[in-house]
C-alpha positions in Angstrom: 56.3 70.0 -39.5 55.4 73.5 -39.4 59.2 75.4 -38.0 57.2 77.3 -35.9 55.1 74.7 -34.4 58.7 71.9 -34.4 59.7 74.9 -32.0 56.7 75.5 -30.1 56.2 71.3 -29.8 59.9 71.9 -28.0 58.9 74.4 -26.1 55.7 72.9 -24.6 57.2 70.2 -24.2 60.4 71.3 -22.6 58.7 74.2 -20.1 56.5 71.4 -18.6 59.4 69.4 -18.2 61.2 72.4 -16.0 57.9 73.2 -13.9 57.0 69.6 -13.2 60.1 69.0 -12.0 61.2 72.4 -10.1 57.7 71.1 -8.1 58.6 67.4 -7.4 62.1 69.0 -6.5 60.1 71.7 -4.1 58.0 68.6 -3.1 60.1 66.0 -2.5 63.5 67.5 -1.4 62.9 70.6 1.2 64.3 70.0 4.8 65.7 66.5 3.1 69.3 65.3 3.1 70.6 64.5 -1.0 69.6 62.3 -2.7 72.2 60.5 -4.7 71.2 59.1 -8.5 74.2 58.0 -9.3 76.7 57.5 -6.5 78.0 60.9 -6.2 78.1 61.7 -9.9 74.9 62.7 -10.1 72.9 64.3 -6.5 69.7 65.5 -6.0 70.7 68.8 -3.9 67.9 71.6 -3.5 69.2 75.3 -3.5 66.6 78.5 -3.9 69.2 80.4 -6.4 68.1 84.4 -6.3 71.4 85.1 -8.6 72.4 83.7 -12.2 74.8 81.2 -13.3 76.6 80.2 -10.1 74.5 81.6 -7.6 76.2 85.0 -9.5 74.6 88.9 -8.9 72.5 87.2 -6.5 72.3 91.2 -5.1 70.5 92.3 -9.4 67.1 89.4 -8.9 65.1 92.2 -10.3 67.5 93.1 -13.5 68.2 89.3 -14.0 64.3 89.1 -14.1 64.4 91.8 -17.0 66.7 90.7 -19.0 64.9 87.4 -19.1 61.4 89.5 -19.3 63.8 90.7 -23.1 65.1 87.8 -24.0 61.9 86.0 -24.0 60.5 88.8 -26.2 63.6 88.3 -29.1 62.8 84.8 -29.2 59.5 85.4 -30.0 60.6 87.7 -32.3 62.7 85.5 -34.2 60.9 83.0 -34.5 59.0 85.2 -36.8 61.3 84.8 -38.7 62.6 80.8 -38.7 63.7 79.2 -41.5 65.9 76.0 -40.0 64.6 72.5 -38.1 67.8 72.5 -36.3 67.0 76.9 -35.4 63.2 76.0 -34.8 65.3 73.4 -31.9 67.2 75.7 -30.3 64.6 78.7 -30.2 62.3 75.9 -29.1 65.2 75.2 -26.1 66.5 78.8 -25.6 62.4 79.6 -25.4 61.6 76.9 -22.6 64.9 77.8 -20.4 64.3 81.1 -20.2 60.5 81.1 -20.0 61.3 78.2 -17.5 63.4 80.8 -14.6 61.4 82.9 -15.7 58.2 81.4 -14.4 60.2 80.9 -10.3 61.5 84.8 -10.6 57.5 85.8 -11.1 56.1 83.5 -8.9 58.2 81.6 -5.9 59.2 83.8 -2.9 60.5 86.5 -1.7 57.9 88.1 -4.6 57.1 89.3 -8.5 61.0 89.7 -10.2 62.7 88.1 -7.5 61.8 85.5 -7.2 64.2 82.5 -6.4 65.3 79.6 -9.6 65.0 75.8 -7.3 67.8 74.4 -8.9 67.8 70.8 -7.5 70.3 68.8 -9.9 73.9 69.2 -9.0 76.9 67.1 -11.0 80.5 67.3 -9.0 82.3 70.4 -9.3 79.5 72.2 -10.9 77.0 74.7 -9.7 73.6 73.1 -9.2 71.5 73.3 -11.9 68.1 72.9 -13.4 66.1 71.5 -17.4 65.9 74.7 -18.0 69.8 75.3 -17.6 70.7 72.4 -19.2 67.8 73.9 -22.4 69.5 77.4 -22.3 72.6 75.5 -22.6 71.8 73.1 -25.1 70.0 75.9 -27.5 73.7 78.3 -26.6 75.3 75.0 -28.5 72.9 74.3 -31.5 73.2 78.8 -31.5 77.2 78.1 -31.8 77.0 75.3 -34.2 74.6 77.6 -36.7 76.7 80.5 -36.5 79.5 78.3 -37.5 78.5 76.3 -40.1 77.3 79.5 -41.6 72.6 79.3 -41.6 70.8 82.2 -40.4 67.8 82.0 -38.5 65.9 82.4 -41.9 67.4 79.1 -43.2 69.7 81.4 -45.4 73.0 81.0 -46.1 75.9 83.7 -44.9 77.9 85.0 -47.8 75.2 83.6 -50.2 73.6 85.2 -52.8 70.4 85.6 -51.1 72.0 87.1 -48.6 71.6 90.4 -50.0 67.2 90.6 -50.7 65.7 88.0 -49.0 64.8 87.5 -45.0 
């Protein structure tokens, strides 16, 4: 499978999953007590988050939206050069996560660039999160693995002879 197609499939499936789960969360969890899925290990708890991770930066929602837009552009630019399956999956995951939360910021109340992100998955001693957050974290892990392995986005290796002149 062509690597950009792989990234596009990862993006499409996980972005759709994020959007659908958020719609379902709002529809079924609003004005309702928490739903225990696996005892108190996994609980469905609806939160509208104006901030970033751990609900920090709630006064910077517009800035966070602009950073997310820039991140989408950077990921799309990087996808032009993708030369590794792991990088293709990582970038597809990252794009799905960033775009999923950006969609909330653009389309949800209180308005464009200020919308609150829908979070609904709760683990003990952890902030409430969503599928997009999972995508971003898994992508970060894969990117770190590739960095430690010395694999560049184009599939070449850091320090190898092809690192000098190819792209």
